[in-house]
C-alpha positions as CSV (number, residue, x, y, z in Angstrom):
1,M,8.3,11.7,27.4
2,G,10.5,13.2,30.1
3,D,14.2,14.2,29.6
4,S,15.3,11.3,31.7
5,E,13.6,8.9,29.4
6,K,15.1,10.6,26.3
7,H,18.6,10.3,27.6
8,C,18.4,7.0,29.4
9,H,20.5,5.0,27.0
10,A,24.0,6.4,27.1
11,G,22.9,9.8,26.0
12,E,21.4,8.3,22.8
13,R,18.9,10.6,21.2
14,R,15.7,9.1,19.7
15,E,14.8,11.0,16.6
16,E,11.1,11.9,16.4
17,L,8.8,13.3,13.7
18,E,6.8,16.5,13.9
19,K,3.0,16.3,14.5
20,T,1.4,18.0,11.5
21,L,-1.3,15.8,10.1
22,R,-5.0,16.6,10.5
23,P,-7.9,14.1,10.1
24,V,-8.8,15.3,6.6
25,E,-5.2,15.0,5.5
26,V,-5.0,11.5,6.9
27,L,-8.2,10.4,5.2
28,A,-7.0,11.8,1.9
29,L,-3.7,10.0,2.4
30,A,-5.4,6.7,2.8
31,L,-8.0,7.0,0.1
32,G,-5.5,8.3,-2.4
33,A,-3.2,5.4,-1.6
34,I,-6.1,2.9,-2.0
35,V,-7.4,4.2,-5.3
36,G,-4.4,4.3,-7.6
37,W,-3.7,3.4,-11.2
38,G,-5.3,-0.1,-10.8
39,C,-8.8,1.3,-10.4
40,F,-8.6,2.8,-14.0
41,V,-6.2,0.4,-15.8
42,L,-7.1,-3.1,-14.5
43,P,-10.8,-3.2,-15.3
44,G,-10.1,-3.9,-19.0
45,I,-7.0,-6.1,-18.6
46,R,-7.5,-8.0,-15.4
47,F,-10.9,-7.6,-13.6
48,L,-13.4,-8.1,-16.4
49,P,-11.4,-10.8,-18.3
50,D,-10.7,-12.8,-15.2
51,A,-14.0,-12.4,-13.2
52,G,-16.7,-10.6,-15.2
53,P,-18.6,-7.6,-13.8
54,M,-20.5,-9.4,-11.0
55,G,-17.6,-11.6,-9.9
56,T,-15.4,-8.4,-9.7
57,V,-17.9,-6.3,-7.8
58,I,-18.7,-9.2,-5.3
59,A,-14.9,-9.6,-4.8
60,F,-14.5,-5.8,-4.2
61,F,-17.1,-5.7,-1.4
62,V,-16.2,-9.1,0.2
63,G,-12.6,-8.0,0.1
64,A,-13.5,-4.6,1.6
65,L,-15.4,-6.4,4.4
66,F,-12.4,-8.6,5.2
67,Q,-10.0,-5.6,5.1
68,C,-12.3,-3.7,7.4
69,I,-11.9,-6.6,9.8
70,V,-8.1,-6.3,9.4
71,A,-8.4,-2.5,9.9
72,L,-10.0,-3.2,13.3
73,S,-7.0,-5.1,14.3
74,Y,-4.9,-2.1,13.4
75,S,-7.2,0.1,15.5
76,F,-6.7,-2.0,18.6
77,L,-2.9,-1.5,18.3
78,I,-2.7,2.1,17.1
79,K,-3.9,3.3,20.5
80,P,-1.2,1.7,22.7
81,Y,1.5,2.0,20.0
82,P,1.0,5.4,18.2
83,V,4.4,5.5,16.5
84,A,5.8,5.5,13.0
85,G,6.2,2.0,11.5
86,G,2.7,0.6,11.8
87,A,2.6,-3.1,11.3
88,F,6.4,-3.4,11.7
89,A,6.2,-1.9,15.2
90,Y,3.2,-4.1,16.0
91,A,5.0,-7.2,14.8
92,Y,7.9,-6.5,17.2
93,A,5.4,-6.0,20.1
94,G,3.8,-9.3,19.3
95,F,6.6,-11.5,18.0
96,G,10.0,-9.9,18.7
97,T,12.9,-9.1,16.4
98,K,12.5,-11.9,13.9
99,G,8.8,-11.3,13.3
100,A,9.4,-7.6,13.1
101,F,12.1,-7.9,10.5
102,I,10.0,-10.3,8.3
103,C,7.0,-8.0,8.5
104,G,8.9,-4.8,7.9
105,W,10.8,-6.3,4.9
106,A,7.5,-7.6,3.4
107,L,5.9,-4.1,3.8
108,V,8.9,-2.3,2.2
109,L,8.5,-4.6,-0.8
110,S,4.7,-4.0,-0.9
111,Y,4.9,-0.2,-0.6
112,I,7.7,0.3,-3.1
113,C,6.0,-1.9,-5.6
114,V,2.9,0.3,-5.4
115,I,4.9,3.5,-6.0
116,A,6.7,1.8,-8.9
117,A,3.4,0.5,-10.4
118,N,1.9,4.0,-10.3
119,A,5.0,5.4,-12.0
120,M,4.6,2.9,-14.8
121,A,0.9,3.8,-15.1
122,M,2.1,7.4,-15.9
123,I,3.6,6.1,-19.1
124,L,0.3,4.4,-20.1
125,L,-1.5,7.7,-19.4
126,T,0.9,9.8,-21.5
127,R,0.6,7.4,-24.5
128,Y,-3.1,7.8,-24.4
129,L,-3.2,11.5,-23.7
130,L,-0.2,12.8,-25.5
131,P,0.7,10.2,-28.2
132,G,4.1,10.8,-29.8
133,V,5.2,13.4,-27.2
134,F,7.1,11.3,-24.7
135,D,7.5,8.0,-26.5
136,V,10.6,9.2,-28.4
137,G,14.2,8.1,-28.1
138,Y,13.7,4.3,-28.5
139,L,16.1,2.3,-26.4
140,Y,15.0,-1.3,-26.3
141,T,12.0,-3.7,-25.9
142,I,11.0,-5.9,-23.0
143,A,8.1,-8.3,-23.3
144,G,6.7,-6.4,-26.3
145,W,6.9,-3.0,-24.6
146,D,9.2,-0.3,-26.0
147,I,11.4,1.5,-23.5
148,N,11.8,5.1,-24.6
149,A,14.2,7.8,-23.3
150,G,11.5,10.5,-23.3
151,E,9.1,8.4,-21.1
152,L,11.9,7.5,-18.7
153,A,12.8,11.1,-18.3
154,F,9.2,12.1,-17.7
155,V,8.5,9.5,-15.1
156,S,11.8,10.1,-13.4
157,A,10.9,13.8,-13.2
158,V,7.6,13.0,-11.5
159,L,9.3,10.7,-9.0
160,L,11.9,13.4,-8.3
161,L,9.1,15.9,-7.6
162,F,7.5,13.6,-5.0
163,G,10.9,12.9,-3.5
164,W,11.5,16.6,-3.2
165,M,8.1,17.3,-1.6
166,N,8.6,14.5,1.0
167,F,12.1,15.9,1.7
168,R,10.7,19.4,2.3
169,G,8.1,18.1,4.8
170,M,4.6,16.7,5.3
171,S,2.7,20.0,5.1
172,A,3.4,20.4,1.3
173,A,2.8,16.7,0.5
174,S,-0.4,16.4,2.6
175,A,-1.9,19.6,1.2
176,I,-1.5,18.3,-2.4
177,Q,-2.9,14.9,-1.3
178,V,-6.1,16.5,-0.1
179,F,-6.6,18.4,-3.4
180,L,-5.8,15.3,-5.5
181,A,-8.2,13.0,-3.5
182,F,-11.0,15.5,-4.0
183,A,-10.3,15.6,-7.8
184,L,-10.2,11.8,-7.9
185,T,-13.6,11.5,-6.2
186,I,-15.4,14.1,-8.4
187,G,-13.9,12.7,-11.6
188,V,-15.3,9.2,-10.8
189,L,-18.7,10.6,-10.0
190,V,-18.8,12.5,-13.3
191,L,-17.8,9.4,-15.3
192,T,-20.5,7.4,-13.5
193,F,-23.2,9.9,-14.3
194,G,-22.1,10.1,-17.9
195,T,-22.2,6.4,-18.3
196,I,-25.7,6.2,-16.8
197,Q,-27.0,8.9,-19.2
198,A,-25.4,7.3,-22.4
199,D,-27.8,5.9,-24.9
200,T,-26.0,2.6,-25.3
201,S,-25.8,1.9,-21.5
202,S,-27.8,-1.1,-20.4
203,W,-27.8,-3.7,-17.6
204,G,-27.7,-6.2,-20.4
205,N,-24.2,-5.1,-21.3
206,L,-23.0,-6.7,-18.1
207,E,-23.8,-10.2,-19.3
208,P,-22.3,-12.7,-18.8
209,L,-22.0,-11.7,-15.2
210,F,-19.1,-14.0,-14.6
211,A,-16.2,-15.0,-16.8
212,E,-17.3,-17.9,-19.0
213,D,-14.2,-20.0,-18.7
214,R,-14.4,-20.6,-14.9
215,S,-17.0,-21.0,-12.1
216,P,-18.5,-18.0,-10.3
217,L,-16.6,-18.9,-7.2
218,A,-13.3,-19.1,-9.1
219,C,-14.1,-15.7,-10.6
220,V,-14.6,-14.1,-7.2
221,L,-11.4,-15.7,-5.9
222,M,-9.4,-14.4,-8.8
223,V,-10.0,-10.8,-7.7
224,L,-10.5,-11.5,-4.0
225,A,-6.9,-12.7,-3.7
226,L,-5.8,-9.2,-4.9
227,T,-7.8,-7.3,-2.3
228,P,-4.9,-7.0,0.2
229,W,-3.1,-5.0,-2.6
230,L,-6.2,-3.1,-3.7
231,Y,-6.9,-1.8,-0.2
232,V,-3.4,-1.6,1.1
233,G,-3.6,2.2,1.4
234,F,-5.6,2.1,4.6
235,D,-2.5,1.1,6.6
236,T,-0.7,4.3,5.6
237,I,-2.8,5.7,8.5
238,P,-0.9,3.8,11.3
239,Q,2.3,4.4,9.4
240,T,2.0,8.1,10.1
241,A,0.4,7.8,13.6
242,E,3.4,9.6,15.2
243,E,2.6,12.7,13.2
244,F,-1.2,13.0,14.1
245,T,-2.3,16.3,15.6
246,F,-5.4,14.4,16.9
247,S,-6.1,11.4,19.2
248,P,-5.2,8.0,17.7
249,H,-8.7,6.9,18.7
250,K,-10.0,8.5,15.5
251,A,-7.8,6.3,13.4
252,R,-10.3,3.4,13.3
253,D,-13.1,5.4,11.7
254,L,-10.7,7.0,9.2
255,M,-9.4,3.5,8.1
256,L,-12.9,2.0,7.8
257,L,-14.2,5.1,5.8
258,S,-11.2,4.9,3.4
259,I,-11.8,1.2,2.7
260,I,-15.5,1.7,2.1
261,C,-15.0,4.7,-0.2
262,G,-12.3,2.8,-2.0
263,A,-14.6,-0.2,-2.7
264,I,-17.3,2.1,-4.0
265,I,-14.9,3.9,-6.4
266,Y,-13.5,0.6,-7.7
267,A,-16.9,-0.8,-8.3
268,L,-18.2,2.4,-10.1
269,V,-15.3,2.5,-12.5
270,T,-15.5,-1.2,-13.3
271,L,-19.3,-1.0,-14.0
272,C,-18.7,2.1,-16.2
273,V,-16.3,0.2,-18.3
274,A,-18.6,-2.9,-18.5
275,G,-21.9,-1.1,-18.9
276,L,-21.5,1.3,-21.9
277,I,-21.5,-1.5,-24.5
278,P,-21.5,-5.3,-24.1
279,Y,-18.3,-5.7,-22.2
280,K,-17.3,-8.9,-24.1
281,E,-17.4,-6.8,-27.3
282,L,-15.3,-4.1,-25.6
283,L,-12.7,-6.6,-24.5
284,G,-12.6,-8.1,-28.0
285,Q,-11.6,-4.7,-29.4
286,N,-8.3,-4.8,-27.5
287,H,-8.2,-1.1,-26.6
288,A,-4.9,-0.1,-24.9
289,W,-6.9,1.6,-22.2
290,A,-10.5,0.5,-22.0
291,T,-11.5,3.2,-19.4
292,G,-10.2,6.0,-21.6
293,W,-12.1,4.6,-24.6
294,V,-15.3,4.5,-22.6
295,A,-14.8,8.2,-21.6
296,D,-14.2,9.1,-25.2
297,Q,-17.5,7.6,-26.3
298,I,-19.4,9.3,-23.5
299,F,-17.9,12.8,-23.5
300,G,-16.1,13.0,-26.9
301,R,-12.3,13.2,-27.2
302,W,-12.0,16.3,-25.0
303,G,-14.2,14.7,-22.4
304,G,-12.1,11.6,-22.5
305,V,-9.0,13.7,-22.0
306,A,-10.8,15.2,-19.0
307,L,-10.9,11.8,-17.5
308,T,-7.2,11.9,-17.1
309,V,-7.7,14.4,-14.2
310,P,-9.1,11.8,-11.8
311,V,-6.8,9.1,-13.3
312,L,-3.8,11.4,-12.8
313,A,-5.1,12.2,-9.3
314,G,-5.4,8.5,-8.5
315,I,-1.9,7.8,-9.7
316,L,-0.3,10.8,-8.0
317,T,-2.1,10.2,-4.7
318,G,-1.0,6.6,-4.7
319,M,2.6,7.6,-5.4
320,N,2.6,10.3,-2.8
321,G,0.7,8.3,-0.1
322,F,3.0,5.3,-0.4
323,F,6.1,7.5,-0.6
324,M,5.2,9.0,2.7
325,A,4.4,5.5,4.2
326,T,7.6,3.9,2.9
327,T,9.9,6.5,4.2
328,R,8.2,6.4,7.7
329,L,8.6,2.6,7.7
330,L,12.3,2.7,6.7
331,F,12.8,5.5,9.3
332,S,11.2,3.3,12.0
333,M,13.3,0.3,11.0
334,G,16.5,2.4,11.0
335,R,15.7,4.1,14.4
336,S,15.2,0.7,16.0
337,K,18.5,-0.7,14.5
338,F,16.8,-3.2,12.2
339,L,18.3,-1.2,9.4
340,P,21.5,0.9,9.4
341,N,21.4,4.3,11.1
342,F,21.4,5.9,7.7
343,F,17.6,5.4,7.5
344,A,17.0,7.1,10.9
345,A,18.6,10.4,9.9
346,V,16.2,13.4,10.3
347,H,16.9,16.6,8.4
348,P,17.8,19.4,10.9
349,R,15.7,22.0,9.1
350,Y,12.7,20.1,7.6
351,N,12.4,17.4,10.3
352,T,11.9,14.7,7.7
353,P,13.6,11.3,7.3
354,W,15.5,12.6,4.3
355,K,17.8,9.7,3.8
356,S,14.9,7.2,3.8
357,V,13.3,9.5,1.2
358,A,16.5,9.3,-0.9
359,F,16.7,5.5,-0.7
360,T,13.0,5.1,-1.6
361,L,13.4,7.4,-4.6
362,A,16.5,5.5,-5.8
363,L,14.7,2.2,-5.8
364,C,11.6,3.6,-7.6
365,L,13.7,5.2,-10.3
366,I,14.9,1.7,-11.4
367,V,11.5,0.1,-12.1
368,P,10.5,2.1,-15.2
369,W,13.4,0.6,-17.1
370,F,11.6,-2.8,-17.0
371,G,8.5,-1.6,-18.9
372,R,4.9,-2.5,-18.7
373,A,5.5,-6.2,-18.1
374,A,6.7,-5.2,-14.6
375,L,3.1,-4.1,-13.7
376,I,1.6,-7.5,-13.2
377,W,4.7,-8.8,-11.4
378,I,4.6,-5.9,-9.1
379,V,0.9,-6.4,-8.3
380,D,1.5,-10.1,-7.3
381,M,4.5,-9.4,-5.1
382,S,2.8,-6.4,-3.4
383,A,-0.2,-8.5,-2.6
384,I,1.9,-11.2,-1.0
385,G,3.9,-8.7,1.1
386,T,0.7,-7.0,2.3
387,A,-1.1,-10.2,3.2
388,L,1.9,-11.2,5.4
389,A,1.9,-7.8,7.2
390,Y,-1.8,-8.1,7.8
391,L,-1.4,-11.5,9.3
392,F,1.3,-10.3,11.8
393,T,-1.0,-7.3,12.8
394,S,-4.1,-9.5,13.3
395,L,-2.2,-12.0,15.4
396,T,-0.5,-9.3,17.5
397,A,-3.9,-7.6,18.1
398,F,-5.3,-10.9,19.3
399,K,-2.4,-11.4,21.7
400,Y,-2.8,-7.8,23.0
401,L,-6.5,-8.2,23.6
402,A,-6.0,-11.7,25.2
403,Q,-3.4,-10.2,27.6
404,N,-5.6,-7.2,28.4
405,P,-9.1,-8.7,29.0
406,D,-10.3,-5.5,30.8
407,I,-10.2,-3.5,27.6
408,P,-13.8,-2.9,26.4
409,E,-13.1,-4.3,22.9
410,A,-11.5,-7.5,24.2
411,R,-14.7,-9.6,24.2
412,W,-15.7,-9.0,20.6
413,G,-12.2,-8.0,19.3
414,K,-10.5,-11.4,19.6
415,P,-12.9,-13.2,17.1
416,V,-12.4,-10.2,14.8
417,C,-8.6,-10.6,14.9
418,L,-8.9,-14.3,14.2
419,V,-11.1,-13.6,11.2
420,G,-8.6,-11.0,10.0
421,A,-5.7,-13.5,10.4
422,A,-7.7,-16.2,8.5
423,T,-8.4,-13.7,5.7
424,S,-4.7,-13.0,5.3
425,I,-3.8,-16.6,5.3
426,I,-6.4,-17.4,2.6
427,C,-5.2,-14.6,0.4
428,F,-1.6,-15.7,0.8
429,I,-2.5,-19.3,-0.1
430,L,-4.4,-18.2,-3.2
431,L,-1.4,-16.3,-4.4
432,V,1.3,-18.9,-3.7
433,F,-0.5,-22.3,-4.2
434,P,0.3,-23.5,-7.8
435,S,-3.2,-24.8,-8.7
436,S,-4.9,-21.7,-7.4
437,P,-6.8,-19.6,-10.0
438,A,-4.9,-16.5,-8.6
439,A,-1.4,-18.1,-8.4
440,I,1.4,-15.7,-9.2
441,S,3.5,-16.0,-12.4
442,V,7.0,-17.3,-12.8
443,P,8.6,-13.9,-13.2
444,S,6.9,-12.8,-10.0
445,W,8.3,-15.8,-8.2
446,I,11.8,-15.0,-9.5
447,M,11.6,-11.4,-8.3
448,L,10.1,-12.5,-5.0
449,F,12.9,-15.0,-4.3
450,I,15.4,-12.3,-5.1
451,W,13.8,-10.0,-2.6
452,V,13.6,-12.7,0.1
453,G,17.2,-13.6,-0.5
454,L,18.3,-10.0,-0.1
455,G,16.2,-9.7,3.1
456,G,17.9,-12.9,4.4
457,L,21.3,-11.4,3.8
458,F,20.3,-8.1,5.3
459,Y,19.0,-9.9,8.5
460,L,22.1,-12.0,8.8
461,N,24.2,-8.9,8.6
462,R,22.1,-7.2,11.3
463,R,21.4,-10.2,13.4
464,E,24.5,-10.1,15.6
465,E,23.9,-6.5,16.6
466,L,20.1,-7.0,17.2
467,L,20.8,-10.0,19.5
468,H,23.1,-7.8,21.6
469,I,20.5,-5.0,22.0
470,P,18.4,-5.4,25.2
471,H,14.7,-5.4,24.6
472,S,14.4,-2.4,26.9
473,R,16.5,-0.4,24.5
474,L,14.5,-1.7,21.5
475,R,11.3,-0.7,23.2
476,Y,12.7,2.8,23.8
477,L,13.8,3.1,20.1
478,L,10.5,1.9,18.7
479,F,8.0,3.3,21.1
480,G,9.7,6.1,23.0
481,K,9.6,4.3,26.4
482,S,11.9,1.5,27.7
483,D,9.1,0.1,29.8
484,Y,6.6,-0.2,27.0
485,P,4.7,-3.6,27.2
486,V,5.5,-6.3,24.7
487,L,3.4,-9.4,24.1
488,F,6.0,-12.1,23.6
489,K,8.2,-13.8,26.2
490,E,11.5,-12.0,26.2
491,A,13.3,-15.1,27.2
492,D,12.3,-16.7,23.9
493,E,14.3,-14.0,22.2
494,E,17.4,-14.9,24.1
495,E,17.9,-11.4,25.4
496,P,21.5,-10.9,26.6
497,E,22.5,-9.2,29.8
498,P,22.9,-5.4,29.1
499,S,26.5,-4.5,28.5
500,A,28.1,-1.3,29.4
501,S,27.8,0.0,25.9
502,V,24.0,0.0,26.0
503,Q,23.4,1.2,29.6
């Protein structure tokens, strides 16, 4: 970008992020964000009870296929729009300011929910690994879960650590992400090998293959509806595109590889939990953490404790990956005036969006005070927000290919985008339709309505200013160039005549 472009809007300076991310760091970021606490905690409390082993594994790979299709939609757009913000920036290119705000607000919900869920999983891990150490200082009980001062202090310290790393810069956070992703993968492979070698392991332990109280199709749908949440980490790649040290063309392969690896890891852990002894018997024993119990039986108590290494890696990579993605999304929304300028502030020394880091940290520090019950509510809300963002991206990619038929991917890419959009709609309907087997709970609805209401108030507060910003300026703030192409009719957005204040 030339100097004239940088200063073309009344001397306004567009904040930009430093290019520091290598391909291996980007892959570790995505894989770590995909494989979080749910991979190790949900097999015994959600996947196997709701769908059985076969229903769960089928849903994992069908969902991975659908998310790969959505990832292709992202890959079509990351080349012409290699900026921070990901789906939010794409939604503006395709649908203007209203679509961008809805998409961005949904993604903020989804990402912060994942960070908070991983923070809550830290409490589950400490109760298994170090019983009696942190669960001290009883405060109160929510939905049968005791809230203790020691656990709150521990989780808050972990969140503060990640906030500090992201404040200091991407180099420290991304280096730790690579190490943790490697530890996560090795740990899952060790658990799988140990399960196969165990004397009690048998394919017969996986029967019944589907949950007995519902049809095989309903079993698959129960887990399939959650796959936008399970694989949400792949879209941390376009969120950080502005910081790539390599060509955005490589992003497609990195996204697809992260989804495939994530599906394999999810399937391996679930089959390990289901295959050691008859899984119906295991579920009947009501273990607080079924995956940890299986590791104890295979490797002994110290071997089970060793499982906490990949589990901790999964939790920490998820927290770190989404911390990075959330702050980049808030930065992009602030830089483009969809949120206050507060979010667009870049630290003069570390070149990081430090105020967005502080805001994300503040929200995440609230969630542990609601206890374990918040986990399921968070999963449901996160899946809805993610499905909505995927829908915007798929439709924007379709419009981009339709308006650029000379692009090599245009012929086969448009059907792919339509399939991705249909997948997102199906997952969204499964979650919100009352008679669906995967319908979200009443507490999730209440929290979702509160978030939507806050978003509505926020948009109304920003609407007047947004309507008086010419699209040429928004394009400059979002993409770095005022003549960047958009895919919607600007007249539909009622763009005003540029005033003297924005020339």
